[in-house]
N, C-alpha and C positions, 0 to 999 in steps of 0.2 A: 395346497396345490389352489389359487386360484390366477382367472384371469384377466387382468386388468382389462375393460371397457366396457364403453358405457352402455347398458344393457335395455335403454332404452331406443337404438334402432328397430327394437323387436316389437316393439307400444303396440303393431298390429295384427302383430296375430297370436293362435289363442295358448301360450308356454304358462301358462296359469300353475304353478309348483302345488297349488290345494288340489288341480287334475291332472297331478301324477299319476293317477291310474288311468288304464287307455277304455273308449265305450267298447263296449258290443257290438251286433252290428241288429241285435233285437236297440239295443239304441239307440243306435242312428240312424235308421229305419223310426224310429220314436217320431221325433226331428223333423225328419228330413219333407221340404216344403213337396208334395206332386207323390209324384213317381220317379223310378228308375235302380239303374243299376250300382252296386257301391263293391270296394274290392274287399274281401277275405286279408284282414293282419296276419294270418297263422298261414297264408299259402297261396302264392303266384299269382299261379292259378286258375283257384278259387275266383266265387262271386257271389254277389245275394243281388235279390231286387224287392223293394220293399216299393209295398202300394197300398193306400191308406193310412199311414204311417205304420205300417207293419212289416214282415218279414218276411215278403209271402213267399222264396221258391231261394233254394241256394244252389250253385251247378260247379262244374272247372270247365276249362276251356277243353278244346281239342289238342290232342299229344302235340306237343310241338310246341303250342301255341301258348301264353301268358295275357291273365288279364292290366290291362291301362287304363287305371283308373283313372286320370285326367282329362278320359271320351268316352268311358263305360266299355270297350271294345277287347276284342279276345285277338292279338297283336302276335307276328313272329319277335320270338326274341329280342332281338336283335332292334328291335323296333318298341317294345314296350315302357314303358316306367309304370318298373309293380309298386318304386318306392317315390316320397315327393324328388322333385329332384336337386341336388344341392350347390348345382350353378346358379336357376333359380333364386334360388335364397340367399346364396354371397351376396347377390345380384343388389340385393336392399339391405346390404351391410357396408360395411369397410372391410377392406383387407383384411384388418389385422383382428376383424373378430374370430372368433371360432364357433362352427356350426357342429352339433352331434353326426354320427356315418345314419341316418335315416333307416338304412338296414343294421343296425345291428349300436346304439347311441350305449356301448361302452366303451367306444372309440370316438373320436374327434381330428378336429383338422383346422388345421388356421384357412383364411377365405382365400391367402393369396396364396396359396400351396393345392388348391382344387385341382387335381390335372397328377398331383405328383404321389406315387404311394407312400406318402409321411405319414400315416394315423398314429396317435399314441392314445394309450390304454389309457384308462381309468386305472384299471383294479378290480381284484373282488371286488361285487359285493357293490360298484360300486356305478354311476351311471353320471351321462354329460347330459349339463341342463342350455341351454341355447337359450335363455332368457336370462338366468342367473351366471352364464358363462363361468360358470364352471362344476365339475365332476360334487355325483351329492351321493348320500347310501341312497341304495335302491330297497324301492319301497314297494313297486306295483304296477313293471312295466318302466315306459320309458314319460318323461316330463312334456316331449315333445307333443307323446300322445291327444288329443284334442275332437269333438265330436266330428270335425271336416276329416282327417285324414283318412284315406280311401275314398275320400266323395268324386265324386265328377266336378271336373271345374266349371263353376257356374252355379254350382249345387247354392238354395238358400234353406238353411236350419239354424231354425227355432234356437236362442241361446237355452244349457238347459240349467240352467241359475236365474230365471226370468222373462216374462211373456214385454216386455220391454223394448228386446234387442233383437238384433239374432247374425248372424252370418255370412257370409259369400264364402265359399269354398274357392282354392286356388293354393294349384299343387300341394294340398298337401294339410293347408292351413288353412285358417280362416279372419278376412277384413270382420270386424261388427261394426252396426250400424245400428242405431239408434229408431226406432220409432218416435216418430213428433209431435207436438200435441195432445203428451198424453194420451198414445195409442198404444196398443198390442197387438203384438203378431200373431196370426193364424198359419200354423203352419202344416194347414189342411190344404189353403188357398195363396201360403207368399205371401202373402198381402197384411200391410196395417190398419186395423179399424178400431174405433171407439169406442166396441163396448168389449169387456173382456171374455175370451173364449171360457168355458169352462172349467179347460183344464189348467189353469193359473191359477196361481195361489194365491185368497179369498183376503188373503195379507192388502198382495197388489192393486186392489182396488181403490184408486185414485177419489179422493174427495173434488168435487168441482170447487172452483173460485171463478170468480168472478177477475177480473180483469184488470188493475189497479187503473181508477182515476183520471195520472199522469204521470207520463214516461218518460222518462226525458233518451236512455238509452235509444226508443224506437227512432226518433228522430236524427241521433246522432249517427245511425249506422242505417237509416232507411231514408231519407232525405238526397234525392235524385240533382243534384248540384247543379246540372246541364238547364238546370230549369227554376224561375222565379216563383215567387206565389207561395202560396198556403200548401199542401197536397195531403192525402188524406191516406194513411198507413193503414193495413189491415194489421189486428191486435193481437195477431200469429195465438186466438188463445181460443175463439169462438168463427162463427161464419156472417156472424153479421155484423160486430164490432167493428172500431177503426180507431185510427189518433189523429186529429185537425195539427199538423207541423208545421210554422210558419219560415225558417229556415232549420239547416245543423244542431242549432245549440239553442233551439227552441224546447222546451218540456212540453208533450206533447197530448193533446185533451180526449180522455178518450169519448166516443161518443157513440151509440147505439141508430142503428136504421129501423124503419117502421116496425110495428109490429106486420109479419109476415114475408118479411124480405129480409134479402142476406145482402153483401156486399160483393160487390165485385170488385177485385182489387185494377185489373184493366182501367177498368173507366172513372174509379174512383168511386162510383155511384149506388144506391143500392136496386135490388133485380128482384125480379122472381126466381126462386131459390132453381130452377129448374133451367135455371141459362147457366149457373155456378155449380166450379164440381171442387164444392171448399171442401177440406181432408179434415177438417175438424169435424165434431157432431152437428149434421143438418137438422137431427129434430129439434132446434135450439131456436125459440124467436118466431116458430110457426105454430098452430092449433092444428096437425096433421097428426093423426096414427099411423100414418107409412107413409114412407117417403125414396125414393131411389137411390139403392147400395152402389155409392160412386165408385168408380175403377168392372164393374160389368155389363156396359154395355146396355143397362135398363134391365139385364134378366133377373137384379132380382130386387130383392125391396127393403127398407129396415121398417124394426116393427118399431114407436117409436110412444115413451110413458114418460110423463108429470114433463116433454123435454129434453128427455134425454132415448141415446137411442139404447135398445135394451139388445135385441137380436137381429140376424137377417135372414130373411128366407127369398129362395129360390122361384120361381115360377114355373108349374104348368108346363110342361113340352104343348100340350094341346096348343096354353095360350102363353106363347114367349118372355113378352115384355111388357115390363109393370110399368104405367102410366100413369104420371104425378099429379097430374091435373084431373084426373080418373077417381084415386083413391084405386085401383085392380087391374091385374093383368090387365094384356087384348092380345089376340092375332094379330094386330099392327106395328113396327115398329114406329114408336114414339120419335118425332122429330124436336131433341129437345138438344140443346148443348150438354145439359146434365151425359146426354148418353154418347156422351161422342171422348169427352175430356180424359185423363185420368188425374184423379187429387190423389 
């Protein structure tokens, strides 16, 4: 049996055949950024609580209530979403597409028939795959089981296969987001960072490369047509490099800010790093051992070695703010742009 329909409509979902086995609650907590409640796949009344990337507790909703995984609360049966909403899944597809029953993936239905009791059974030992649009031999659980199933909407979850991307959960599925600029997702903070967390596969460590001396695509993509003359465009690899483009069709020439300076994309000038919340390696092109860590309100600092970021540390509670000019934590909040901007 084969349902004819392009599977590309499901590309944003984590429904890979290689992940046909489900994830345990312990595994889900391991990859969840922050803390929060998750649903128990085996019991609609049950829930777990994740903290510090561990399953720290399990319990059940009171009698007569079910756990609504989408917002992490217990609700009346009529208002609870124990499984992914079929109508919302189909809203991203075509009427001719088929989806598995989230509560029983041994059966499936065509999206145009949602609301009617016209489910089709795969047969003994078979389960339906949304991605493949066909019934497959059951290996272990449903093909739709993924790291985001039974996770609260909006949760950020690390990709179990790589530290270079993560998922944003919605309706029990995940939208994959890649960390830019060679960064790695930190499942403790929920942010992408320039240095690789200890738990990542060391084979993923990226070798640093200099930007090419010339780049045609930079000018073609980022040159602003409503302005004339030369424009300086960030190299999208460093905090201090840029390309000089004279037109959309020019081949950009790479240049670097003077030592100790970072490039400001909004002013097209080189300036003090403390006034620039660059998302690439802030240790580059500076002779400093410590730099403020972006996205922390200057409450953390980055340790530099050989002009590369190595790790981040948090300032003590009695001196909670890192002053990038003084190279130390202080009681006073530094009034630097890097402390306010997100990168």
